[in-house]
C-alpha angles and dihedrals in degrees: 000000000000118000118199146148108266126230130214089264087076093053100114093041090052093050091046091051093052093044095048095043096049092042090055094048104031107018138262096294094054091043089055093047094050093042089053091045092053091047091051094045091054096041101041105035122093113241091245090058102051141058122186119192129183143191114218136178123189089353091302117123106234100170141011137189130187126203121190133183125265119192126203116205109280095338117137091209115122105228128177130183119219117223156157102030123182139173118190111261093242091052100049125118092033097100094256094125094051092046091048091051090048090050093048093049091050090051091050090048090052088052091056097255110159104198137022120200130187136182112213149076109349092204089061104036097044086067086068095051100268117140131198112265131185125239086240089065098038113012118214121229090244136015108287119236090204109028090179087070095060103109135166145171136198115243091197133062088262123093119254109289128230106242125194121219168250091117115205124196130194118280097260091059095048096112128090090228090079094051 
């Protein structure tokens, strides 16, 4: 499995992966929502505010992960939120997702990013070093439907900081439906 940062040339393949994976696991409506989200993240996010990483084998994209910037008031902390994350249905349960997350986090760390946050299943993401955080410690851009899924990890030697809001996400995430 080859892990790499993906370029715009992979745009359609990325969108198709997210759409197909979420359609298979959550239904057509969710597949469309996440496909549209991935399309908007890639199209509407400044290059300094997004990282897209993929896992490929034999030139076939098997997994993809997107990280986008979050800003907190006047804080100088570099914070990125991870999501969406997808592994092709036929490649799941092989450890690709965990390895892709590990790869992405190492790349962010090398870029000087201080904190990674995700919003998802704690039983899955805690395997990659994420811990539950409160919105008091790290506010979310919108009210969370499932606060138990707000997870973060420090990418430095320092403990997770307490950051004051307001928290601002990239344009594609500026809708309560994602939170």
